[in-house]
Structure formats: structure tokens, C-alpha cells
C-alpha positions, 0 to 999 in steps of 0.5 A, a space after each residue: 696656389 697649386 698643390 705640391 706633393 714633393 715634400 710629402 716624401 719626407 713624412 709617412 706615406 698615406 694610406 698605410 697598408 700591409 698584407 692585411 689589405 692585400 689579403 682582404 681584397 684577394 679574398 673578395 675577388 676569389 669569393 666572386 661575391 663582389 657586392 653586398 646583396 640585400 639585408 635578408 639575402 647577403 652576397 658579400 660579407 664585408 659591407 654588413 660586417 663593416 656597418 656593425 664594426 663602424 657603428 661600434 667604433 663610433 658608439 652608435 646603434 645603426 650604420 648605413 655604408 655608402 659609396 662616398 661621404 657626399 652622398 652620405 649627407 644627401 641621403 641623411 637629408 633626404 631621409 629627414 624629408 629635407 627638400 624643395 624650398 627648405 633652407 639648411 644652415 651650413 658652416 661656411 668653412 668646409 669642403 664644397 660637398 657639405 653644401 652640394 649635398 644640400 643642393 642635390 636635395 633641391 634645398 638651399 644652403 645658408 652659410 654660417 661664419 665661424 669661430 675665429 679660434 676653433 675654426 668651426 661653425 659659430 653656434 652663436 650666429 646660427 639663430 640669426 640665420 633661421 627663417 620660417 623656411 629653415 629645416 636643418 643644420 649641418 655642423 661641420 667638425 672641421 679638422 676633427 674639431 667638434 662644433 659646440 653640439 650641446 649649444 647647437 642642439 638647444 638651438 635646434 630643439 627650440 626651433 624644431 630643426 633637424 641636425 646632420 653632423 658632417 663628420 668627414 674629418 672627425 672619426 673618433 672625435 668626442 665632445 663631452 664624452 659623446 662621439 660626434 655623429 651621435 648628437 644630431 639626428 644623424 652623422 655622416 662620414 667620409 673614407 676618401 683617400 686622405 681620410 684617417 680611415 680610408 678605402 679610397 672612396 666610401 662613406 657612412 651614416 650613423 644614427 640611433 633611430 631605427 626608423 631613420 636608419 631604415 629610411 636612409 637604407 631605402 634611399 641608398 638602395 633604390 627605394 627598397 625596404 628591408 626584408 621585402 621582395 627585391 623588385 619592390 620599390 616603395 619610394 624614390 631612391 637611388 643606388 649609393 651602395 658601398 662595394 665589397 672592395 671598399 668595405 674589405 679595406 675599411 675593416 682592415 683600416 679600422 684595426 689600425 685606427 686606434 693606435 694611429 689616433 693615439 699618436 696623432 693626438 700626442 703629436 698634435 698636442 706637442 705641435 699646439 704647445 710649441 707652435 703657439 709659443 711662436 709670436 704670430 702663429 695660432 693653431 686651431 683651438 679644440 672646442 671647450 668640452 672636446 675629449 678626443 679630436 680626430 685631427 684629420 688636418 692640422 690648421 694654423 693661422 699666421 699673422 703676416 705682420 709678424 713674418 715680414 709681410 709674408 703672403 699666404 702663398 709665399 708662406 705655403 711655398 717656403 714650407 713646401 720647398 723646405 720639405 714640410 708638406 703643407 696644404 691650402 685650407 678650404 676656400 669659404 663656400 660663399 667665395 666659390 664660383 658656383 655660389 657667387 655666380 649662382 651656377 647651380 640647379 635650374 628651376 630652384 629659387 636661390 634668391 633668399 640665400 645669403 650668398 650670390 652676387 654682392 651677397 657673396 662679398 667677403 665683408 658679409 663673412 668677415 671671420 672666415 674670410 680673414 682666417 682663410 686669407 692667412 691660414 694653411 694646414 698640415 696633412 694628418 699623416 704628418 701627425 704620424 711622424 717622429 718627434 724629431 720630424 715635428 721639431 724640424 717643422 717648429 724650428 723652420 717656422 721660427 726661422 721664418 720670423 726674420 723673413 722679409 719680402 726683400 729677401 725673396 
């Protein structure tokens, strides 16, 4: 399936911006302070201010801003001492970054199947994947839907495992009254172009442990320590700092977030209510205990037998060709060529992984393989549309009930 952009013109264009973003960037350019500097010697103001504002938004004590969401996961893992020979359990239904960040630390990702209703990591399957090499777990809050973090943290505590929440989709999501990213040791976020808070690229790590926050900062700023001489490097690190340009845009985007978040939730609830009335359609079910959902995307799973045998690609094409913007869901990680063919880092032993060669057969990951074969998703900007636009989506999907392959 190839991505189709034409249908998006009928719905709100993303990103949404106005003079505030333009003025914020202009101010950075005119200031001549295009980078953040160091904690004790600020150059630009925006990165430092954004870290405080995003921590407040997510209800955390500390935030470290970085250049993208992938390295946010890597930095959190490195700061938690994940490395060579360690295994990290990751949801199988996610963007490749959730696992490639593990590869970057020289550790080995182990893939966990999903719950067929919530579409996120099945926490009941985690313990069977734990070995003496397991060091951490990465629950992915797909589409903003929280993993059952209460249960997962019990498992992690019982086995002395670290937890890094991948919150790339989950800005503003709450589980049992606590914002995601605050259940585990750290939470990572993405501000890539399609995310609900965006600067084109960008990322952040939140946590509530000062020592961990300092270790994360040191890793993303070349092994430096706060308030130490600039050319002292105390540990191995790299440069993943966020730019002043990114932070300036993000600070304006945060101001728009609350109103957009409320509208996305209202529209998502309406779509869930109406689409689930259609025989053969099932929307992503919020995890029991979810009090707010970020709704980065809106996944739906359909039963081909209820739609005249329509294949996934035909279903996708019909929606897009009729002005309804639709995306494919992520291919399961176990099915990606880099994992199937073990085309990863040289010198690392991946033989104990639960993927690669025959181990990547879909039969070993039955739930996610089935879900992926008959699911599509609507982009988050659709949830910013008018109720009338959503009714068009609902009515068109109803009309497909009479579709047969002979009509194509």
C-alpha cells in the first residue's frame, strides 16, 4: 500500500500554526542565540523554558529535551545502564524506533504480542518473555492508548526490571489519574511532524528522579555534567540536544494543545460510538482505567467477511479515493526485513531473540499479525474536523457493507 495524500485536503491541514509560530521563530533568528548553551550558561531561552513547560503539562518533575523521539528512548535506556547482552521487551505493534533504539544500545529487543481489543502490549504475556538477561520493558502507548501500567509495574517490580514508557503517541494520556510517562522510570515523547504537539522533529524524556535526569542530560550533551566546566566530559555521551528553533515552535504548540486535545477526545468518542454499531467494524478500545487518551491516530479493525471480502488494500483505497484520509497501521516489528533477516549490528549476538528467520513467522505472533492484516487508521487531524465530516466517514463505511469483489 502506498500513502495517499489527496484525501487530506478535505480535512484540517496539519500542522496548525499561526503568527505565534512565525513570530517565535523570527525572535530566535533575530536574537542570534540559536542553541541552548549549558545549564549554568544559557544561550537561548526556549529549550530551558520548554523543558519546564512540558514537564508541567505531563505532570513530571524533570524533562530533558532532545532532537527526536527515537534518541529519547535510546538516551533513557543508556541512562538506566541498558547495554550489551541485555534484553528489552518491546511491544510488537509500534514504529521501528521503539526497537531500533534498543539496538542502538547494543541490547536485544524481545517482541511481545498485543491485546486484540486495546491494540497495545498484552501485559499478561510479558512474564513468559522474561529471562535472566532481561533488563527493561518498553510499553508503547499506541495511538495514545495506555498500556495497563499498574499491572506492568507489578511485573517489573517483581523481576527488578526498568521501564521506559514510549509515549510518542500519548501526549496528555492518563491512566488511573496519572499521566503516562510517570508510571515507569522514564517516559519518552516525539514531536515529529505528525504528532499532536510538533516541531517537525524533536523529542523529550520525562522522569521523577533527579539522578536519572542528570544521567540522561549527560548522555545527550556529550558526557557533560551540570554546572561543570564545559570541556569536561565525565562519561560516554553524544549530542542529541534540541535546537532553539524546535523549542520555540513547541512552546507555541503547547498553548494550542489543551483545546485540540479536548476536541480530539470528543470526536473520538463519537466515532467509537457510531462505528462500533456497524457489524464488522471494531475501533481501538481504551484500556480499562484510562481517564484521558491522546488519540494520535484512530485505528479501526474490520472483518473482511462482513464487507464482501474486501482486502485491506481495497478497503484503504476505497476510503482514500472517496475523500477520507486513511493510513496503514505499523507493520509488526517481527515482520520487518531488518529483524527477519537479522540485518542489524555486527558483532552482537541476536541468537536468543524471539525473531529472525523462522522465529519471525506470523504464527508466533498471532494476535498482532491478524490485527495488522485487517486494520487501518485515521490520522489525528481528522479528529479536529466538524461533526458533519465525521458523519460522512461513518455513512461511507456503512455503504461499503454491500461491497462485493465482483463490483470492483
